[in-house]
N, C-alpha and C positions, 0 to 999 in steps of 0.2 A: 616550920611549916612545910609540909609536903606539897609542892606546886608541881602540876603537869601540863603540858600544852598538847591540845589535840589541832594539828594544823591541817587545812585542806582548802580547796577553792569553794565548796559548798554552794554550788550554782545551779540549782537551789539546794537547800538542805533537805534530806530525804528522811523517810522513817529509819533506814539503816543508820545514817549518820546520828540520829537522835538516840537510836539503841546504844551506839558506842558511847555517845556523851553521857547519858545516864549511868551506864556501867563503869565508865571511867571516873565520874563524879563520885561514886560510891568509894572508890579507891584512894582518893586524895583529898587534902584538905581544900585545895583549890584547883580548879580545873580552868585553864584559859583555852576557849575555842578560838582558833586564830584563823581568821580569812587571810591566807597567804595569796599574794598576788603572783602568779606564775607567768612569767614573761614568755614562756613558750606557748601559752595558751592565747587563743584569739579573745577578743571581747566576748563576754558571756551575756547571758539572758539578763543578769542583774548587775549593776556596778558594785565594786567592793563595798562602798557604804551601805548600798541597799541590802546585801548579803549580811552585813553586821546586824542591821535592823531586823531583818527576818529570822536570825539566830537568836536575837534578844527575844523576840515574840514567842519562839517556841522553847526557849531556856529559862524564861522569867520565873518559873516555879521551882527551879533548882538553885538553891541560895548559894552554893558555892562555885557556881559557874560565872564565869566572866567571859564576855566577847570582845574581841580586839581584831585589828587589821594590821598587816605589816606588808611593807614593798622591799623588805631586805630579806637576807638569808634567814632562814628559820633558826639556824644554830646562833647567829648574832642576837636575835630576838630573845632566845632562850638565855643566853649569857646576860644580857642587859636586865632580864626580869628574874634572875636567879632561879630559873627553872632547870632541874637536872633530868626531867623525863619528857620524851616525847610519846604520845599515843597515836598508833596508827591502827587502822580497821583494815582487816583483810577479809575478802571475800573468796578468793581463789589462790591457787599456788602461783598464777601469773602475776597476782597483786605482790606476793611475797618477794619474787624475783626482783622486782623494782624497788620494792620497799627496802629490802634488805642492803641493796646498794647505796641508797640514800642514807639509810641508818649508819652505815660505815663512814660516808662522807661527812655527815653530821658530827659524828664522834671525832673524826679527824679535825674538824673546824673548831671543836668545843670538847675537849677531852672528858669534861665531867658529864656530857650529856649522853644518856642511855635512850634506847626506843624499846618500848614494849608493844607487842602486837596483840590486838584483841579481834579474835574471829567475829564475823557478823553473825547474828542469828540466822540461822538457815532460812527462814521465811523471808529474809531480805538478800540472799546471796546473789541474786539475778538483778538487783536493783542498783542503779547508777544515776547521777544527776544527768547524764546525757539521755538515758532512757525516759526520764521524767520530761525532759524538753521536748523529745519527739512525741511522746504521749500527749502532751499539752498542745503541740501544734495541730494535733488531729482532733482536739476537743474530748479525749477520753477521760473517764471518770479518774480521778487522782487520789481518791479517798483511800486506797490501799498502798499508797507510795509516798505521800508527803504528809507532814503534820496537817491536820484541818485548819489550825490558825492561818495558814499561809496558801491555801488552796486558791483562794480569790486572787491574791497577788500574783500567782503563777498564771492564772488563767488569764487575767486582765494584760499581763505582759505577753503572753503568747499571742493574744488577739492583736495588740498593738504592732507586734513584730510581724505576724503572718496573716493579718487580716481574718477573714472568715474562715471557718473550719475547712481543712482540706478533705477532698473526697476521693 
């Protein structure tokens, strides 16, 4: 079985992430979408467990996608789950520079692990979870940015964190 892992923080998952998930799922027998807890990032909008649940909501119609969470190195998780491919999405050249460095480190940690890069659909090239969080803070319409199934979750959380919409 060809198993791949698509790791990320997914805080929250965007339409750009979902585009990569669908395309990668078509390439592999199984795709594990992995909420990877990054020790260098501050606490996010959603807890890792909440991110897993949001991802499950938006991928439940894709039968070969599994969602999981890890607090360890992605290379170690890949080895334990017998995955030999990481999938990473790229928006711009700046993404490539940091992702190629991580790919080399992961390969050093687990020599059987390769990384493939999928460019994002051009209509999502500007999109990031950070942009979504900022838009939610100001009450912007999120329908062109995140899967419809989770818009309410994001709006509710943004309201709880920031109170009334800022002007």
